[in-house]
C-alpha positions as CSV (number, residue, x, y, z in Angstrom):
1,M,-62.8,-158.8,-147.5
2,S,-63.8,-155.1,-147.2
3,E,-61.7,-152.2,-148.5
4,P,-61.1,-148.6,-147.3
5,F,-63.2,-146.1,-149.1
6,N,-62.5,-142.4,-148.6
7,V,-65.4,-139.9,-148.4
8,P,-66.1,-137.1,-146.0
9,V,-67.5,-137.8,-142.7
10,P,-71.0,-136.3,-142.2
11,N,-70.7,-132.9,-140.4
12,Q,-73.9,-133.4,-138.4
13,I,-72.3,-136.4,-136.6
14,C,-68.6,-135.3,-136.5
15,R,-68.6,-131.6,-136.6
16,N,-66.1,-129.1,-135.1
17,T,-63.4,-131.7,-135.6
18,P,-59.8,-131.0,-136.8
19,Q,-59.5,-131.8,-140.5
20,L,-56.5,-134.2,-140.1
21,D,-58.4,-136.4,-137.6
22,L,-61.6,-136.2,-139.7
23,Q,-59.8,-137.6,-142.7
24,Y,-58.3,-140.5,-140.5
25,L,-61.7,-141.2,-139.0
26,S,-63.2,-141.1,-142.5
27,N,-60.6,-143.7,-143.7
28,C,-61.4,-145.9,-140.7
29,M,-65.1,-145.6,-140.7
30,L,-66.2,-145.7,-144.3
31,F,-66.1,-149.0,-146.3
32,R,-67.7,-150.6,-149.2
33,E,-68.1,-154.2,-150.2
34,K,-66.6,-155.4,-153.4
35,S,-69.9,-156.5,-154.7
36,K,-71.6,-153.1,-154.2
37,E,-71.0,-149.6,-155.5
38,E,-72.7,-147.6,-152.8
39,P,-70.6,-146.8,-149.6
40,V,-71.7,-148.0,-146.2
41,N,-71.6,-145.2,-143.7
42,L,-70.1,-146.6,-140.4
43,C,-70.8,-143.4,-138.6
44,Q,-74.5,-144.2,-139.0
45,I,-73.9,-147.7,-137.8
46,L,-72.1,-146.4,-134.7
47,E,-75.1,-144.1,-134.1
48,S,-77.3,-147.1,-134.0
49,S,-75.2,-148.8,-131.3
50,F,-76.9,-149.5,-128.0
51,D,-73.6,-148.9,-126.3
52,G,-72.1,-145.4,-126.1
53,I,-69.1,-144.7,-128.5
54,Y,-66.6,-142.1,-127.7
55,I,-63.6,-141.5,-130.1
56,T,-60.5,-139.1,-129.7
57,D,-57.5,-138.6,-131.9
58,G,-54.0,-139.4,-130.8
59,S,-53.8,-136.2,-128.8
60,A,-57.0,-137.1,-126.9
61,I,-59.0,-134.5,-128.7
62,T,-62.7,-135.6,-129.0
63,I,-63.7,-136.3,-132.6
64,F,-66.9,-138.4,-132.3
65,V,-69.6,-139.4,-129.8
66,N,-72.8,-141.2,-130.6
67,H,-76.4,-140.7,-129.4
68,S,-76.2,-143.5,-126.8
69,Y,-73.2,-141.9,-125.2
70,E,-75.3,-138.7,-124.8
71,S,-78.2,-140.7,-123.3
72,I,-76.0,-142.6,-120.8
73,T,-73.8,-139.7,-119.6
74,G,-76.1,-136.8,-119.9
75,L,-73.5,-134.9,-121.8
76,N,-74.3,-133.1,-125.0
77,R,-71.9,-133.7,-127.9
78,D,-71.3,-129.9,-128.2
79,E,-69.8,-130.1,-124.7
80,V,-67.1,-132.5,-125.6
81,L,-66.4,-132.4,-129.5
82,G,-63.1,-130.7,-130.4
83,K,-62.0,-130.6,-126.7
84,T,-59.2,-132.4,-125.1
85,M,-59.8,-135.1,-122.4
86,Q,-57.3,-133.2,-120.2
87,D,-59.6,-130.1,-120.2
88,L,-62.8,-132.1,-119.8
89,V,-61.4,-133.8,-116.6
90,K,-59.9,-130.5,-115.4
91,N,-63.3,-128.8,-115.8
92,K,-65.0,-131.7,-114.1
93,I,-67.2,-132.4,-117.1
94,I,-65.8,-136.0,-116.8
95,D,-64.5,-137.3,-113.5
96,K,-61.9,-139.7,-115.0
97,S,-60.8,-140.5,-118.5
98,G,-60.2,-144.0,-119.8
99,T,-58.7,-142.4,-122.9
100,L,-55.9,-140.7,-121.0
101,L,-55.1,-143.9,-119.1
102,A,-55.0,-145.9,-122.3
103,L,-52.6,-143.4,-123.9
104,K,-50.5,-143.4,-120.7
105,N,-50.4,-147.2,-120.4
106,H,-50.1,-148.0,-124.2
107,G,-52.9,-150.5,-124.0
108,T,-56.6,-151.1,-123.4
109,V,-58.1,-149.8,-120.1
110,T,-61.4,-150.8,-118.5
111,L,-62.9,-148.9,-115.6
112,E,-66.3,-148.1,-114.0
113,Q,-67.8,-144.6,-114.1
114,K,-70.8,-142.9,-112.6
115,F,-72.3,-140.0,-114.7
116,R,-74.5,-137.0,-113.7
117,T,-77.6,-138.9,-115.0
118,G,-77.1,-141.3,-112.1
119,K,-76.3,-144.0,-114.4
120,R,-73.3,-146.3,-114.1
121,A,-71.2,-147.7,-116.9
122,I,-68.3,-149.9,-117.8
123,I,-66.0,-148.1,-120.1
124,T,-63.3,-149.7,-122.2
125,S,-60.8,-147.5,-124.0
126,T,-58.6,-149.0,-126.8
127,P,-55.8,-146.9,-128.5
128,S,-54.7,-147.4,-132.1
129,Y,-51.2,-146.7,-133.4
130,A,-49.6,-145.8,-136.6
131,A,-46.7,-147.7,-138.1
132,N,-44.2,-145.3,-136.4
133,G,-45.8,-146.0,-133.0
134,K,-47.6,-142.7,-132.8
135,P,-51.1,-142.9,-131.3
136,V,-53.7,-141.9,-133.9
137,M,-57.0,-142.8,-132.2
138,V,-58.6,-144.0,-129.0
139,V,-62.0,-145.7,-129.3
140,T,-64.0,-146.0,-126.0
141,N,-67.0,-148.2,-125.5
142,V,-69.4,-147.2,-122.8
143,R,-71.8,-149.9,-121.6
144,D,-74.7,-149.0,-119.3
145,I,-74.6,-151.3,-116.2
146,T,-77.1,-149.3,-114.1
147,E,-79.6,-152.1,-114.0
148,L,-76.9,-154.7,-113.3
149,H,-75.6,-152.5,-110.5
150,D,-79.1,-152.0,-109.0
151,L,-79.7,-155.7,-109.2
152,K,-76.5,-156.4,-107.4
153,E,-77.5,-153.9,-104.7
154,Q,-80.9,-155.5,-104.5
155,L,-79.4,-159.0,-104.2
156,A,-77.0,-157.7,-101.5
157,H,-79.9,-156.1,-99.6
158,E,-82.0,-159.3,-99.9
159,K,-79.0,-161.4,-98.7
160,E,-78.7,-159.0,-95.7
161,L,-82.5,-159.4,-95.0
162,T,-82.2,-163.2,-95.3
163,Q,-79.2,-163.3,-92.9
164,K,-81.2,-161.0,-90.6
165,Q,-84.2,-163.2,-90.8
166,L,-82.1,-166.4,-90.2
167,L,-80.6,-164.7,-87.1
168,E,-84.1,-163.7,-85.9
169,I,-85.2,-167.3,-86.4
170,E,-82.3,-168.6,-84.4
171,I,-83.1,-166.2,-81.6
172,I,-86.7,-167.3,-81.6
173,R,-85.5,-170.9,-81.5
174,K,-83.4,-170.2,-78.4
175,Q,-86.4,-168.3,-76.8
176,F,-88.7,-171.2,-77.5
177,F,-86.2,-173.8,-76.1
178,A,-85.8,-171.6,-73.0
179,T,-89.5,-171.1,-72.4
180,S,-90.9,-174.4,-73.6
181,S,-90.5,-178.1,-72.9
182,T,-90.5,-178.9,-76.7
183,V,-88.1,-178.2,-79.5
184,T,-88.4,-177.4,-83.2
185,A,-85.9,-177.7,-86.1
186,D,-88.3,-177.8,-89.1
187,P,-88.4,-174.6,-91.3
188,I,-92.2,-174.8,-91.5
189,M,-92.5,-174.7,-87.7
190,L,-89.8,-172.0,-87.3
191,D,-91.8,-169.8,-89.7
192,K,-94.8,-170.3,-87.4
193,L,-92.7,-169.3,-84.4
194,L,-91.6,-166.2,-86.2
195,M,-95.3,-165.2,-86.6
196,A,-96.0,-166.1,-83.0
197,T,-93.1,-163.8,-81.9
198,K,-94.5,-160.9,-83.9
199,V,-98.1,-161.2,-82.6
200,A,-96.8,-161.6,-79.0
201,K,-95.8,-158.0,-79.0
202,V,-99.3,-156.7,-79.5
203,N,-102.5,-157.2,-77.5
204,T,-104.7,-158.7,-80.3
205,A,-106.6,-161.9,-80.0
206,V,-105.0,-165.0,-81.5
207,L,-106.8,-168.2,-82.7
208,L,-104.5,-171.3,-82.8
209,L,-105.7,-173.9,-85.3
210,G,-104.5,-177.5,-85.8
211,E,-105.0,-181.2,-85.1
212,T,-105.1,-182.5,-81.6
213,G,-101.6,-183.0,-80.0
214,V,-99.7,-180.5,-82.3
215,G,-98.7,-178.3,-79.3
216,K,-101.1,-175.5,-79.5
217,E,-100.9,-174.9,-75.8
218,K,-97.1,-174.7,-76.0
219,I,-97.4,-172.0,-78.6
220,A,-100.0,-170.1,-76.5
221,A,-97.6,-170.2,-73.6
222,Y,-94.7,-169.0,-75.9
223,I,-96.8,-166.1,-77.0
224,H,-97.6,-165.2,-73.4
225,Q,-94.0,-165.5,-72.3
226,N,-92.8,-163.2,-75.1
227,S,-95.5,-160.5,-74.5
228,P,-95.6,-157.4,-72.3
229,R,-97.8,-159.6,-69.9
230,R,-95.1,-162.2,-69.3
231,D,-94.9,-161.3,-65.6
232,K,-98.6,-161.9,-65.1
233,R,-100.7,-165.1,-65.0
234,F,-101.2,-167.5,-67.9
235,I,-104.5,-169.3,-67.2
236,T,-105.6,-172.3,-69.4
237,I,-109.2,-173.3,-69.6
238,N,-110.2,-176.5,-71.6
239,C,-113.7,-175.5,-72.8
240,G,-114.5,-179.2,-73.5
241,S,-113.8,-180.4,-70.0
242,I,-115.8,-177.8,-68.0
243,S,-119.2,-179.0,-66.8
244,E,-121.9,-177.1,-68.6
245,Q,-123.8,-176.6,-65.3
246,L,-120.7,-175.1,-63.6
247,A,-119.1,-173.4,-66.7
248,E,-120.5,-169.9,-66.1
249,S,-119.5,-169.8,-62.4
250,E,-116.0,-171.2,-63.3
251,L,-115.4,-168.6,-65.9
252,F,-117.1,-165.6,-64.5
253,G,-117.2,-166.4,-60.7
254,Y,-120.2,-166.0,-58.4
255,E,-121.4,-163.9,-55.4
256,P,-121.9,-165.3,-51.9
257,G,-125.1,-167.4,-51.8
258,A,-125.6,-167.2,-55.6
259,F,-126.8,-170.8,-55.6
260,T,-127.2,-173.9,-53.3
261,G,-123.8,-175.2,-52.4
262,A,-122.0,-171.9,-53.3
263,N,-119.0,-170.7,-51.2
264,I,-120.3,-168.3,-48.5
265,R,-117.5,-165.9,-49.5
266,G,-118.2,-166.1,-53.2
267,K,-115.5,-167.0,-55.8
268,L,-113.4,-165.4,-58.3
269,G,-113.9,-166.6,-62.0
270,L,-111.0,-167.6,-64.1
271,F,-111.2,-164.3,-66.1
272,E,-110.7,-162.3,-62.9
273,V,-107.9,-164.6,-61.9
274,A,-106.2,-163.9,-65.3
275,D,-106.7,-160.1,-64.9
276,Q,-103.6,-158.3,-66.4
277,G,-102.5,-161.6,-67.9
278,T,-103.4,-164.1,-70.6
279,L,-106.3,-166.5,-70.8
280,F,-105.9,-169.5,-73.1
281,L,-109.2,-170.9,-74.1
282,D,-108.4,-174.4,-75.4
283,E,-111.1,-176.4,-77.5
284,I,-113.1,-173.2,-77.9
285,G,-115.4,-175.1,-80.3
286,E,-116.8,-177.1,-77.4
287,L,-118.1,-174.0,-75.6
288,P,-121.9,-174.1,-75.3
289,M,-123.9,-171.5,-77.3
290,D,-125.2,-169.7,-74.3
291,L,-121.8,-169.2,-72.8
292,Q,-120.6,-168.0,-76.3
293,V,-122.9,-165.0,-75.9
294,K,-121.4,-164.1,-72.5
295,L,-117.9,-164.7,-73.6
296,L,-118.4,-162.3,-76.5
297,R,-119.6,-159.6,-74.1
298,V,-116.5,-160.2,-71.9
299,I,-114.2,-159.8,-74.8
300,Q,-116.0,-156.7,-76.2
301,E,-116.5,-154.9,-73.0
302,Q,-113.5,-156.2,-71.0
303,E,-115.7,-156.8,-68.0
304,V,-117.3,-159.8,-66.2
305,L,-120.6,-160.2,-64.4
306,R,-120.5,-162.7,-61.6
307,V,-123.3,-165.2,-61.1
308,G,-125.9,-163.5,-58.7
309,S,-124.4,-160.0,-59.2
310,T,-125.7,-156.9,-61.0
311,L,-122.4,-155.0,-60.9
312,P,-119.9,-155.7,-63.7
313,R,-116.2,-155.9,-62.8
314,K,-113.6,-154.5,-65.2
315,I,-110.8,-156.8,-66.3
316,D,-107.8,-156.6,-68.6
317,V,-107.3,-160.0,-70.3
318,R,-105.7,-161.0,-73.5
319,I,-107.5,-163.9,-75.2
320,I,-105.8,-166.8,-77.0
321,A,-108.1,-169.5,-78.2
322,A,-107.4,-172.8,-79.8
323,T,-109.4,-175.5,-81.6
324,N,-109.0,-178.6,-83.8
325,Q,-112.4,-178.0,-85.4
326,N,-113.3,-175.9,-88.5
327,L,-115.1,-173.0,-86.8
328,E,-116.2,-171.5,-90.2
329,D,-118.1,-174.8,-90.9
330,M,-119.6,-174.7,-87.4
331,V,-120.7,-171.1,-88.0
332,A,-122.4,-172.1,-91.2
333,Q,-124.1,-174.9,-89.3
334,N,-125.2,-172.4,-86.5
335,R,-123.1,-174.3,-84.0
336,F,-120.8,-171.4,-83.3
337,R,-121.6,-167.7,-83.1
338,R,-120.4,-165.7,-86.1
339,D,-119.7,-162.6,-84.1
340,L,-117.6,-164.5,-81.6
341,F,-115.7,-166.2,-84.4
342,Y,-114.8,-162.9,-85.9
343,R,-113.7,-161.6,-82.5
344,L,-111.4,-164.6,-81.9
345,N,-110.1,-164.8,-85.5
346,V,-108.2,-161.6,-85.5
347,F,-104.9,-163.3,-86.0
348,P,-105.3,-167.0,-86.9
349,L,-102.2,-169.2,-86.6
350,Y,-102.2,-172.7,-88.1
351,I,-100.0,-175.2,-86.3
352,P,-99.0,-178.0,-88.8
353,P,-99.2,-181.7,-87.8
354,L,-96.0,-183.6,-87.1
355,R,-96.2,-185.4,-90.4
356,E,-95.8,-182.0,-92.2
357,R,-92.7,-181.1,-90.2
358,T,-90.7,-184.2,-90.4
359,K,-87.5,-182.5,-89.4
360,D,-88.9,-182.1,-85.9
361,I,-89.6,-185.8,-85.3
362,L,-86.2,-187.0,-84.3
363,P,-85.3,-183.8,-82.2
364,L,-88.6,-184.2,-80.4
365,S,-88.0,-187.9,-79.9
366,H,-84.6,-187.4,-78.3
367,T,-85.8,-184.6,-76.1
368,I,-88.8,-186.7,-74.9
369,L,-86.5,-189.7,-74.3
370,E,-84.1,-187.6,-72.3
371,E,-87.0,-186.4,-70.1
372,F,-88.2,-189.9,-69.3
373,N,-84.6,-191.0,-68.7
374,K,-84.2,-188.4,-66.1
375,Q,-87.7,-189.1,-64.7
376,Y,-87.0,-192.9,-64.3
377,G,-83.2,-192.7,-63.8
378,L,-82.5,-194.6,-67.0
379,E,-79.9,-194.3,-69.8
380,K,-81.9,-195.6,-72.8
381,E,-81.2,-194.7,-76.4
382,F,-82.8,-195.4,-79.9
383,T,-81.1,-197.7,-82.4
384,Q,-80.7,-196.5,-85.9
385,D,-83.5,-198.8,-87.0
386,A,-85.8,-197.4,-84.2
387,E,-85.0,-193.8,-85.4
388,F,-85.9,-194.9,-89.0
389,E,-89.3,-196.2,-87.8
390,L,-90.0,-193.0,-85.9
391,Q,-89.0,-190.8,-88.8
392,N,-91.2,-192.7,-91.2
393,Y,-94.4,-193.0,-89.1
394,S,-97.2,-190.7,-90.0
395,W,-98.0,-189.7,-86.3
396,P,-101.8,-189.2,-86.6
397,G,-101.8,-188.3,-82.9
398,N,-98.9,-185.9,-83.3
399,I,-96.6,-185.0,-80.4
400,R,-99.1,-186.5,-77.8
401,E,-98.8,-189.8,-79.5
402,L,-95.1,-189.5,-79.9
403,R,-94.7,-189.1,-76.0
404,N,-97.0,-192.1,-75.4
405,I,-95.1,-194.4,-77.8
406,I,-91.7,-193.4,-76.3
407,E,-92.9,-193.8,-72.7
408,R,-94.3,-197.2,-73.7
409,A,-91.1,-198.2,-75.5
410,I,-89.1,-197.3,-72.4
411,I,-91.2,-199.7,-70.3
412,I,-91.2,-202.6,-72.9
413,S,-87.5,-202.5,-73.8
414,T,-85.3,-204.8,-71.7
415,G,-81.9,-203.2,-72.2
416,N,-80.5,-199.7,-72.7
417,E,-81.3,-199.8,-76.5
418,I,-84.8,-199.2,-77.9
419,F,-85.4,-201.4,-81.0
420,P,-88.1,-201.0,-83.7
421,E,-90.1,-203.9,-82.1
422,D,-90.3,-201.9,-78.8
423,L,-92.1,-199.1,-80.6
424,T,-95.8,-200.1,-80.8
425,L,-96.5,-198.3,-84.0
426,N,-99.6,-198.9,-86.2
427,H,-97.8,-199.8,-89.3
428,T,-101.0,-200.0,-91.3
429,R,-100.9,-196.3,-91.4
430,S,-97.2,-195.5,-90.9
431,H,-96.1,-195.5,-94.5
432,N,-97.9,-193.5,-97.1
433,S,-98.6,-195.2,-100.5
434,P,-96.6,-193.8,-103.4
435,A,-99.7,-192.2,-104.8
436,K,-100.3,-190.3,-101.5
437,S,-96.7,-189.4,-101.1
438,L,-96.5,-188.0,-104.6
439,Q,-99.7,-185.9,-104.0
440,N,-97.9,-184.3,-101.1
441,G,-95.1,-183.0,-103.5
442,P,-91.8,-184.1,-104.9
443,V,-90.1,-187.1,-103.3
444,N,-86.5,-188.1,-103.2
445,L,-86.6,-191.6,-104.7
446,K,-82.8,-192.1,-104.3
447,Q,-83.0,-191.3,-100.6
448,I,-86.0,-193.6,-100.2
449,L,-84.3,-196.5,-101.8
450,E,-81.1,-195.9,-99.8
451,D,-83.0,-195.8,-96.5
452,K,-84.7,-199.0,-97.4
453,E,-81.4,-200.7,-98.3
454,A,-79.8,-199.4,-95.0
455,E,-82.8,-201.0,-93.1
456,Y,-82.3,-204.5,-94.7
457,I,-78.6,-204.5,-94.4
458,R,-78.7,-203.6,-90.7
459,H,-81.4,-206.1,-90.0
460,A,-79.6,-208.9,-91.9
461,Y,-76.4,-208.3,-90.0
462,K,-78.3,-208.1,-86.7
463,M,-80.0,-211.5,-87.5
464,Y,-77.0,-213.5,-88.6
465,K,-74.2,-211.7,-86.8
466,N,-72.0,-212.8,-89.7
467,I,-71.0,-210.8,-92.8
468,R,-70.9,-213.8,-95.3
469,R,-74.2,-215.2,-94.2
470,A,-75.9,-211.8,-94.1
471,A,-74.6,-211.0,-97.6
472,T,-75.8,-214.4,-98.9
473,C,-79.3,-213.7,-97.4
474,L,-79.5,-210.5,-99.4
475,A,-77.8,-212.1,-102.6
476,M,-74.9,-209.6,-102.2
477,N,-71.1,-209.8,-102.5
478,P,-69.7,-210.0,-98.9
479,A,-67.3,-207.2,-99.7
480,T,-70.1,-205.0,-101.0
481,F,-72.2,-205.9,-98.0
482,L,-69.3,-205.0,-95.5
483,R,-68.7,-201.7,-97.3
484,K,-72.4,-200.6,-97.2
485,L,-72.7,-201.9,-93.6
486,R,-69.9,-199.6,-92.5
487,K,-71.5,-196.7,-94.5
488,Y,-74.8,-197.1,-92.8
489,Q,-73.4,-197.6,-89.3
490,K,-71.8,-194.3,-89.3
């Protein structure tokens, strides 16, 4: 136990202070341990505190401040020592006083203050009383919370930005639904739509990358429909399907009598047809090298030269190209012009395959099924088991394969329900091996096991039509089987 030890308080710390209060502070602040002779100066200890310390006597006259208090508040101790808190507040040196509130309320007071340094602090003022109940001292602790306050504001700002982005994404989803025959719900794809919306506003070239059947043409149409050119034509050219002999005349047009069999009035090329609008060059990697040179000139000069003509015609066309090939490898192999690649690759946008955006699979499946139901006048729907199969298939052919599978299932199925056996899926590649799944990232093993259990329970009940026999088949207690069957049929 420590004992009081009376020595004078150092004047350099507690100067200009009434003698009576100095003596009391000395009694409170200087102690010695029983095992030591030299006193321990608590004023010096308070000076080393990271928090600001502010002490007044019972009349709210300032008798001590430490260096941290000066740093936090920007006040010099000469401005406050020996002065009453009432005067400091009145002269607006301090905006509000925890000391005065503590004396008024006869107890500890905590409040937040902002000082002229721009810093914010939490101050806690605690009064001490003599045996007769008279206040003799108020000790105020001042903790700098500027960084915490800034962090709180930063988090609030980031939360606002996140909410704004979510709202923006929701608007994009609605726009996409309104302007496209496909749907999306997966965050990965929503992020791609956000990028597509941003690039739609400017006139730069866009290169859509991705596997066959991922919906590149849908994204190209979405970009056009959200661009300033939305009221003009959107022309699609499949560069892989145009005859090499007729490609130049199809793209750039020709003059009357330009070649044998030509229209006597000549013909507009697709670039001229798309004037003021958007031209979507699908499978751009299939374009012959000689046409790549002419395409580059059209993009650079924004003019076309018809076959058989010497007079170029000015056009204003936005170019969106797409490919499922690696154009950089083709450039390295001299199969695609480097200068054309850089002209097209201003804004590359990768469209992920369906297996990488699994949250899109069921919404797309239901949308496609609804389309075919309307087309054929049917009312078919997927069973839960069929949905499970759709969700867990790898879809190497992406959305194009999904449409084909669903249309085929509609034809094969006999009733209004589509069962797993109606889906002609290639199961040799539908389920990834554990090693491959783990390579793609973390997996939810609990969910995988639960899905597999649900599959077996529903199949067993469908097969036996009897709770007891189905439970026996799976070596389960009938009550447990029934409980889980109800759970998985919800």
